[in-house]
N, C-alpha and C positions, 0 to 999 in steps of 0.2 A: 612333379616328376620331370626329370630331364629327358630329352630325346623325343618328347611327344610333339607332334605337328599341330599347330593351332588350327582350329576348325575353319577359321576365316581363310587360311591358305588353301585348304582343301576345296572349300566352296568356290574360291576364285578360279580354280583349275577345272571346274566342271563346265562343260559347254553343252548347249542344246543344239543338236544336229538332227534334222528331220524328225523332231519330236522325241528323240532319245537323248538321255543325259549320258555324256561320254567324257572321258579324260584322255588327252593325248599322251602317247607313250613318253614323250619328252618331259611332260609334267610329272608323270608317275615316277620316272627315273630320278628326278630331283628329290622326291620324297624318300626314296630308298637309297639315296646317295650312291647311285651307280650310273654308268653311261647308258644312253638309250639302246645302244647295240647289245649291251650285256642284259638289259631287261628283256628285250625281244628274244634273245637266245634262251633265257630262262623260261619264258612263256612257251616257246616252241618245244622245249624239252619236257614241259609239264602241262600237256594239253588237257588232261582230265578235268581240271576246274573250269576250262573254257571251251566246252564242246561245241556250242552254237556259233561262236564267233570265228573259229579257226577252220571251219569246213566250208 
């Protein structure tokens, strides 16, 4: 299938910070082919899937 992101690329973007696996917004933006600012705006507009991290 075209357009799928290789697993290796995703795994490389995962960082371990204070015992939590996280991805930086800049790395996620690359996967979605959008700018970091656009990704952050979309997250702020759709807070329901992210209740714990945005409060």
